[in-house]
C-alpha positions as CSV (number, residue, x, y, z in Angstrom):
1,M,126.6,51.6,90.6
2,K,123.7,51.4,88.3
3,A,120.6,53.5,88.8
4,A,117.4,51.6,89.1
5,A,114.9,52.4,86.3
6,A,111.6,53.7,87.5
7,P,108.8,51.1,86.9
8,A,106.5,52.0,84.0
9,R,103.0,53.0,85.1
10,A,99.9,52.6,83.1
11,A,98.3,55.8,82.1
12,P,94.7,56.4,83.2
13,L,93.5,56.2,79.6
14,E,95.2,52.8,79.1
15,R,93.5,51.5,82.3
16,L,90.2,52.8,81.1
17,A,90.6,51.1,77.7
18,L,91.6,47.8,79.4
19,G,88.6,48.0,81.7
20,L,86.3,48.7,78.8
21,A,87.7,45.8,76.8
22,A,87.2,43.5,79.8
23,L,83.6,44.6,80.1
24,A,83.0,44.2,76.4
25,S,84.5,40.7,76.6
26,G,82.2,39.9,79.5
27,A,79.2,41.2,77.6
28,I,80.1,39.0,74.6
29,V,80.4,36.0,76.8
30,W,77.0,36.9,78.4
31,A,75.4,37.3,74.9
32,A,76.9,34.0,73.7
33,S,76.0,31.9,76.8
34,G,73.2,33.7,78.6
35,Q,74.4,32.2,81.9
36,L,75.7,34.2,84.8
37,V,77.9,31.3,86.1
38,V,79.8,31.3,82.8
39,V,80.3,35.1,82.9
40,A,81.5,34.9,86.5
41,G,84.0,32.1,85.7
42,F,85.3,34.2,82.7
43,A,85.6,37.2,85.0
44,A,87.5,35.2,87.6
45,G,89.8,33.9,84.9
46,L,90.5,37.4,83.7
47,I,91.2,38.6,87.3
48,A,93.6,35.6,87.9
49,L,95.5,36.2,84.7
50,G,95.7,39.9,85.4
51,A,97.1,39.3,88.8
52,L,99.6,36.8,87.4
53,A,100.7,39.4,84.8
54,W,101.0,42.0,87.6
55,V,103.1,39.8,89.8
56,L,105.4,38.6,87.0
57,G,105.7,42.2,85.6
58,R,107.0,43.8,88.8
59,P,110.7,44.5,88.9
60,R,112.7,42.4,91.2
61,A,114.8,43.8,93.9
62,V,118.4,44.2,92.9
63,A,121.0,43.1,95.4
64,A,123.4,46.0,96.3
65,E,126.8,45.5,95.0
66,P,129.6,45.8,97.6
67,G,131.5,49.0,97.4
68,Y,135.2,48.1,97.4
69,A,137.7,50.8,98.3
70,M,140.0,52.1,95.7
71,P,143.5,50.5,95.8
72,D,146.1,52.3,97.9
73,W,149.0,52.7,95.5
74,S,151.2,54.5,98.1
75,V,152.2,51.2,99.6
76,T,153.3,49.9,96.2
77,V,155.2,53.1,95.3
78,T,157.2,53.0,98.6
79,A,158.2,49.4,98.1
């Protein structure tokens, strides 16, 4: 039976860097457009893509393999 690998977790520093990058991207969109609606749409798109990546990146449940009994060779030996 194979042991299931533990899912990789993002370190707090990686999450902080990702959050800062998202904020910087939002600030650049704000500076380029100057409109709150555009920034809100951009943020909604980032959230949607992040949720999609999270859902697709999760490990799937592995079906348990049936545990077959070892063969009983004593019947074969006596025959």
